[in-house]
Backbone as CSV, one residue per row, in Angstrom:
resi,resn,N_x,N_y,N_z,CA_x,CA_y,CA_z,C_x,C_y,C_z
1,UNK,-13.760,7.729,-27.298,-12.260,6.559,-27.251,-12.932,5.256,-27.455
2,UNK,-12.597,4.399,-28.037,-12.915,3.212,-27.647,-11.456,1.983,-28.494
3,UNK,-11.202,0.706,-27.840,-10.654,-0.137,-27.934,-9.178,0.238,-27.594
4,UNK,-7.940,0.402,-28.171,-7.114,0.365,-27.401,-6.488,1.361,-27.333
5,UNK,-7.252,2.793,-27.684,-7.117,4.389,-26.895,-7.539,4.095,-25.299
6,UNK,-8.378,3.586,-25.247,-9.072,3.239,-23.982,-8.303,2.777,-23.270
7,UNK,-7.485,2.380,-23.693,-6.305,0.901,-22.719,-5.563,2.130,-22.696
8,UNK,-5.108,2.774,-23.379,-3.952,3.331,-22.778,-4.442,4.394,-22.219
9,UNK,-5.433,4.969,-22.302,-5.492,6.374,-21.369,-6.114,6.373,-20.284
10,UNK,-6.645,4.377,-19.744,-6.384,4.074,-18.644,-5.231,4.184,-18.085
11,UNK,-3.893,3.919,-18.957,-2.890,3.721,-18.120,-2.181,4.562,-17.511
12,UNK,-2.245,5.760,-18.977,-1.870,6.765,-18.575,-2.290,7.792,-17.538
13,UNK,-3.527,7.891,-17.683,-4.219,9.168,-17.038,-5.438,8.603,-16.692
14,UNK,-4.966,7.717,-15.549,-6.623,7.155,-14.797,-7.361,7.859,-14.526
15,UNK,-8.835,7.355,-13.732,-9.643,8.244,-13.185,-9.574,8.485,-11.710
16,UNK,-9.909,9.803,-11.972,-9.111,10.253,-9.903,-10.215,9.402,-9.149
17,UNK,-9.441,8.734,-8.319,-9.971,7.918,-7.115,-11.099,7.090,-7.229
18,UNK,-10.306,5.774,-8.255,-10.869,4.818,-8.958,-9.943,3.726,-9.014
19,UNK,-10.370,2.625,-8.177,-9.527,1.491,-8.479,-9.698,0.866,-9.309
20,UNK,-8.364,0.302,-10.259,-8.397,-0.247,-11.874,-7.930,-1.804,-11.202
21,UNK,-8.482,-2.648,-11.211,-7.700,-4.122,-11.286,-7.415,-4.115,-12.963
22,UNK,-6.208,-4.674,-12.667,-4.893,-4.643,-13.924,-4.283,-5.594,-14.080
23,UNK,-4.732,-6.707,-15.229,-3.385,-7.741,-15.071,-2.365,-7.426,-16.466
24,UNK,-1.026,-7.457,-15.188,0.105,-6.571,-16.981,0.907,-7.860,-16.792
25,UNK,1.871,-8.481,-17.499,2.915,-9.196,-17.747,4.124,-8.557,-16.935
26,UNK,4.061,-6.832,-17.246,5.373,-6.040,-16.585,5.397,-6.333,-14.646
27,UNK,4.471,-6.918,-13.753,4.478,-6.622,-12.911,5.297,-7.964,-12.026
28,UNK,5.292,-8.720,-13.112,5.995,-10.185,-12.540,7.275,-9.744,-12.512
29,UNK,8.082,-8.797,-13.324,9.477,-8.243,-13.301,10.252,-7.284,-11.817
30,UNK,8.887,-7.383,-11.168,9.602,-6.702,-10.135,10.121,-7.883,-8.959
31,UNK,9.903,-9.273,-9.020,10.609,-10.022,-8.300,10.203,-11.671,-8.354
32,UNK,10.795,-12.515,-7.848,10.198,-13.475,-8.085,8.539,-13.765,-7.599
33,UNK,8.186,-13.747,-6.541,6.979,-13.974,-6.153,6.183,-13.053,-6.528
34,UNK,5.982,-11.681,-7.314,5.130,-11.026,-7.791,4.668,-12.038,-9.482
35,UNK,2.687,-11.768,-9.186,2.095,-12.064,-9.871,1.773,-11.139,-10.690
36,UNK,1.205,-11.287,-12.320,0.527,-10.504,-13.256,-0.720,-9.541,-12.685
37,UNK,-1.440,-9.635,-11.424,-2.430,-8.966,-10.691,-2.053,-7.791,-10.225
38,UNK,-2.545,-6.849,-10.308,-2.708,-5.499,-9.482,-3.760,-4.738,-9.511
39,UNK,-3.739,-3.993,-8.464,-5.020,-2.663,-8.571,-4.272,-1.163,-8.547
40,UNK,-4.540,-0.493,-9.331,-4.004,0.828,-9.160,-5.022,2.032,-9.006
41,UNK,-5.151,3.205,-8.533,-5.448,3.922,-7.702,-4.713,5.526,-7.989
42,UNK,-5.600,6.444,-8.710,-4.786,7.445,-8.576,-5.491,8.215,-7.643
43,UNK,-5.068,8.658,-6.594,-5.680,9.191,-5.286,-4.902,10.803,-5.591
44,UNK,-6.303,11.720,-5.795,-5.893,12.910,-5.944,-6.867,14.139,-4.727
45,UNK,-5.763,14.389,-4.458,-5.938,15.362,-2.781,-7.190,16.744,-3.368
46,UNK,-7.482,17.416,-2.273,-8.390,18.428,-3.092,-7.651,19.618,-3.001
47,UNK,-5.871,19.509,-3.172,-5.620,20.732,-3.670,-5.304,20.309,-5.210
48,UNK,-5.617,19.398,-5.583,-5.544,18.912,-7.189,-4.321,18.000,-7.058
49,UNK,-3.473,17.409,-6.396,-2.478,16.626,-6.269,-2.836,15.426,-6.385
50,UNK,-2.076,14.656,-7.106,-2.141,13.396,-7.024,-0.732,12.539,-6.911
51,UNK,-1.488,11.387,-6.368,0.079,10.448,-6.186,-0.831,8.958,-7.180
52,UNK,-0.195,8.115,-7.342,-0.722,6.933,-8.087,-0.190,5.492,-7.416
53,UNK,-1.040,4.911,-6.636,-0.768,3.736,-5.711,-1.114,2.662,-6.096
54,UNK,-0.295,1.455,-6.130,-0.891,0.475,-7.067,-0.480,-0.547,-6.062
55,UNK,-1.517,-1.527,-5.714,-1.382,-2.455,-4.935,-0.813,-3.928,-5.563
56,UNK,0.247,-4.805,-5.144,0.637,-5.829,-6.317,0.096,-7.052,-5.156
57,UNK,0.131,-8.268,-6.203,-0.612,-9.282,-5.209,0.789,-9.997,-5.697
58,UNK,1.434,-10.928,-4.906,1.987,-11.989,-4.470,1.549,-13.336,-4.958
59,UNK,2.756,-14.120,-5.416,2.050,-15.561,-5.286,2.093,-16.468,-4.281
60,UNK,2.525,-15.917,-3.367,2.050,-16.630,-1.709,1.239,-16.507,-0.929
61,UNK,0.268,-15.246,-1.630,-0.854,-14.777,-0.733,-0.508,-13.420,-0.180
62,UNK,0.511,-12.855,-0.185,0.916,-11.219,0.753,0.559,-10.491,-0.745
63,UNK,0.425,-8.959,-0.125,0.295,-7.969,-1.235,1.097,-6.753,-1.067
64,UNK,1.807,-6.398,-1.819,2.696,-4.815,-1.307,2.341,-3.663,-2.341
65,UNK,2.319,-2.260,-1.485,2.024,-1.036,-1.997,2.914,-0.562,-2.768
66,UNK,3.044,-0.421,-4.117,3.878,0.631,-4.675,3.854,2.303,-5.017
67,UNK,4.221,3.165,-3.987,4.123,4.469,-4.601,5.811,5.197,-4.776
68,UNK,5.255,6.293,-5.525,6.683,6.816,-5.808,7.011,8.198,-5.045
69,UNK,8.152,8.316,-4.988,8.968,9.272,-3.777,9.744,9.662,-4.508
70,UNK,9.986,11.037,-4.546,11.316,11.878,-5.336,11.739,10.812,-6.700
71,UNK,11.118,10.465,-7.551,10.902,9.617,-8.574,11.544,8.285,-8.506
72,UNK,11.715,8.031,-7.693,11.663,6.605,-7.342,10.340,5.577,-6.821
73,UNK,10.639,4.487,-7.191,9.623,3.740,-6.390,9.920,2.948,-5.388
74,UNK,8.962,2.713,-4.445,8.718,1.786,-3.430,7.884,0.789,-3.430
75,UNK,8.270,-0.201,-2.610,7.339,-0.790,-2.626,7.087,-1.535,-1.007
76,UNK,6.214,-1.360,-0.278,6.224,-1.615,1.684,5.063,-2.467,1.415
77,UNK,5.186,-2.978,2.392,4.204,-4.570,2.500,2.795,-3.727,2.964
78,UNK,1.711,-4.279,2.299,0.407,-3.536,2.821,0.037,-3.316,4.175
79,UNK,-0.071,-4.789,5.092,0.100,-4.508,6.342,0.389,-3.985,7.124
80,UNK,1.576,-3.468,6.783,2.752,-2.245,7.636,2.249,-1.059,7.227
81,UNK,1.486,-0.643,5.876,1.007,0.771,5.806,-0.487,0.461,6.721
82,UNK,-0.982,-0.539,7.014,-2.200,-0.738,6.939,-2.401,-0.301,8.864
83,UNK,-1.591,-0.705,9.014,-1.529,-0.592,10.512,-0.460,0.670,10.959
84,UNK,0.253,1.707,10.077,0.568,2.357,10.195,-0.333,3.614,10.125
85,UNK,-1.596,3.277,9.567,-2.305,4.401,9.230,-3.659,4.530,10.854
86,UNK,-3.631,3.292,11.101,-4.753,3.344,12.382,-4.014,2.683,13.077
87,UNK,-4.756,3.167,14.832,-4.175,2.379,16.010,-5.348,0.710,16.170
88,UNK,-4.753,-0.124,15.269,-6.068,-0.962,15.235,-5.787,-2.418,15.728
89,UNK,-5.908,-3.342,16.313,-5.430,-4.380,16.742,-5.432,-5.603,15.347
90,UNK,-5.210,-7.000,15.831,-4.863,-7.630,14.170,-6.320,-7.823,14.366
91,UNK,-7.018,-8.680,15.142,-8.725,-8.859,15.433,-9.671,-7.924,14.586
92,UNK,-9.020,-6.367,15.031,-9.856,-5.808,14.504,-9.821,-5.535,13.217
93,UNK,-8.316,-5.527,12.431,-8.285,-5.662,11.403,-9.028,-6.786,10.723
94,UNK,-8.872,-7.852,10.945,-9.367,-9.102,10.224,-10.922,-9.470,10.233
95,UNK,-11.619,-8.346,11.629,-13.024,-8.345,11.755,-13.766,-7.541,10.463
96,UNK,-12.734,-6.198,10.282,-13.333,-5.040,9.047,-13.089,-5.789,7.711
97,UNK,-11.958,-6.422,7.668,-12.071,-6.854,6.082,-12.825,-8.185,5.916
98,UNK,-12.901,-9.648,6.977,-13.739,-10.200,6.844,-15.426,-9.321,6.486
99,UNK,-16.011,-8.945,7.408,-17.231,-8.398,7.702,-18.380,-9.568,7.682
100,UNK,-18.159,-10.446,8.480,-18.716,-11.516,9.003,-18.771,-12.346,7.646
101,UNK,-17.758,-12.798,6.431,-18.005,-13.693,5.741,-16.512,-14.381,5.945
102,UNK,-17.082,-15.228,7.189,-15.974,-16.456,7.490,-15.855,-17.650,7.089
103,UNK,-16.849,-17.615,6.004,-17.070,-19.060,4.974,-15.954,-18.851,4.202
104,UNK,-15.611,-17.898,3.742,-14.404,-17.117,2.716,-13.220,-17.507,2.663
105,UNK,-12.967,-19.154,2.521,-11.747,-19.670,3.131,-10.566,-18.707,2.456
106,UNK,-11.068,-17.965,0.929,-9.418,-17.541,0.038,-8.950,-16.787,0.869
107,UNK,-10.220,-15.603,1.217,-10.027,-14.375,1.941,-9.388,-14.111,3.291
108,UNK,-10.144,-15.670,4.118,-9.600,-15.483,5.616,-7.873,-15.551,5.529
109,UNK,-8.025,-16.746,4.929,-6.549,-17.435,4.491,-5.228,-16.530,3.617
110,UNK,-5.480,-15.087,3.261,-4.521,-14.323,2.472,-4.243,-13.250,4.101
111,UNK,-5.511,-13.312,4.432,-5.717,-12.330,5.441,-4.490,-12.873,6.362
112,UNK,-5.009,-14.032,7.102,-3.917,-14.271,8.278,-2.722,-14.310,7.635
113,UNK,-1.999,-14.658,6.310,-0.825,-14.589,6.075,-0.692,-12.915,5.824
114,UNK,-1.080,-12.398,5.747,-0.406,-10.927,5.592,-0.412,-10.652,7.735
115,UNK,-1.311,-10.793,8.454,-1.130,-10.557,9.651,-0.062,-11.335,10.276
116,UNK,0.235,-12.562,9.691,1.889,-13.498,10.699,2.228,-12.539,10.004
117,UNK,2.566,-12.308,8.596,3.876,-11.823,8.120,4.805,-10.252,8.588
118,UNK,3.411,-9.598,9.083,3.926,-8.571,10.304,4.308,-8.345,11.358
119,UNK,4.311,-9.620,11.482,5.181,-9.918,12.953,6.842,-9.576,12.891
120,UNK,7.152,-9.868,11.793,8.740,-10.045,11.042,8.984,-8.531,11.709
121,UNK,8.034,-7.627,11.595,8.535,-6.549,11.938,9.290,-6.017,13.609
122,UNK,8.756,-6.553,13.955,8.831,-6.577,15.509,8.178,-5.397,15.911
123,UNK,6.478,-5.042,15.333,6.143,-3.418,15.735,4.585,-3.933,16.598
124,UNK,4.327,-3.574,17.401,3.258,-4.078,17.573,2.295,-2.864,17.920
125,UNK,2.756,-2.001,17.682,1.599,-0.530,17.698,1.754,0.072,16.413
126,UNK,0.558,1.327,16.790,0.127,2.006,15.426,1.955,2.895,15.422
127,UNK,2.026,3.594,16.727,3.241,4.367,16.637,4.519,3.787,16.319
128,UNK,4.552,2.329,16.394,5.951,1.870,16.314,5.887,1.786,14.775
129,UNK,4.837,1.643,13.855,5.112,1.277,12.994,4.993,2.360,11.715
130,UNK,4.530,3.682,12.221,4.990,5.185,12.137,6.217,5.397,11.616
131,UNK,6.872,4.924,13.096,8.917,4.964,13.480,9.254,4.442,12.225
132,UNK,8.892,3.133,12.330,9.663,2.245,11.486,9.454,2.653,9.598
133,UNK,8.356,3.079,9.164,8.741,4.245,7.914,8.813,5.208,8.486
134,UNK,9.083,5.888,9.416,10.258,6.896,9.152,11.180,7.219,9.211
135,UNK,11.348,5.944,10.091,13.141,5.933,9.921,13.592,5.574,8.386
136,UNK,12.556,4.378,7.421,13.151,4.193,6.560,12.826,5.138,5.216
137,UNK,12.067,6.395,5.571,11.707,7.114,4.098,12.495,8.566,4.728
138,UNK,13.141,8.718,6.082,13.253,10.099,6.408,14.115,10.775,5.254
139,UNK,14.919,10.421,4.872,15.986,10.686,3.820,15.149,11.513,2.662
140,UNK,14.015,10.844,2.395,13.298,11.238,1.306,11.980,12.844,1.511
141,UNK,12.045,12.501,2.679,10.976,13.631,3.097,11.415,14.922,3.635
142,UNK,10.509,15.936,3.459,11.121,17.478,3.427,10.943,17.744,4.892
143,UNK,11.985,17.482,5.789,11.279,17.380,7.347,13.181,18.070,7.727
144,UNK,12.692,18.537,9.170,13.806,18.846,9.833,14.693,17.407,10.265
145,UNK,15.826,17.473,10.791,16.827,16.309,11.578,15.855,16.308,13.245
146,UNK,15.429,17.003,13.610,15.118,17.457,14.672,13.596,16.209,14.953
147,UNK,13.484,16.143,13.743,11.447,15.075,13.708,12.119,13.867,14.105
148,UNK,11.362,13.580,14.786,11.225,11.638,15.652,10.878,11.450,14.353
149,UNK,11.268,9.717,14.474,10.780,8.776,13.820,9.400,8.772,13.434
150,UNK,9.016,8.629,14.504,6.981,8.855,14.801,6.073,9.840,13.573
151,UNK,7.346,11.149,13.829,6.469,12.313,13.232,7.067,12.240,11.667
152,UNK,8.101,11.586,11.267,8.060,11.307,9.877,7.613,10.302,9.246
153,UNK,7.088,9.349,9.942,6.218,8.448,9.320,4.808,9.099,9.423
154,UNK,4.716,10.333,10.506,3.249,10.767,10.157,2.987,11.537,8.827
155,UNK,4.537,12.401,8.781,4.751,13.084,7.802,4.269,12.324,6.241
156,UNK,5.148,11.315,6.300,4.960,10.353,4.932,3.343,10.027,5.031
157,UNK,2.921,9.488,5.688,1.882,9.078,5.872,0.762,10.161,5.369
158,UNK,0.772,11.557,5.844,-0.302,12.511,5.527,0.445,12.446,3.845
159,UNK,1.782,12.515,3.373,1.862,12.786,2.275,1.915,12.095,1.424
160,UNK,1.377,10.891,1.230,1.100,9.527,0.304,0.604,8.824,0.495
161,UNK,0.097,8.146,1.930,-1.084,7.478,1.901,-2.732,8.337,2.175
162,UNK,-2.583,9.395,2.478,-4.282,9.580,3.888,-4.615,10.863,2.630
């Protein structure tokens, strides 16, 4: 394959567990702040089921993550998902992403914006972020009503993000 056939294949059935940076004008249609930049990844589990996750870059320096659940697209702030995945402080997240490259002002500025925007959700711990996600997506998950919001959030993470 070459030329346009390869581009179509990369968009329709991308390689498994391989991140692809894409510039598409259709990404701008998601909202006023959305740019045409994104990173798509088809994540495949050991049981060969897959989900495609796309990170969208916003013009204000923020990023959102798109995933599909029950044939509906959802956009979540990247930092909310990151803080729900692991119990890390803002300082630990900052240090792990920057990796001693404090001279990279582009990266450090964007990361500070992401961490500052996370404060608007009034969550401080990993469990609080999981509860927040669980309360938002409870109706879309195959769970019993007796599940707590934290358990619902953990189910969402296990099913779509890990």
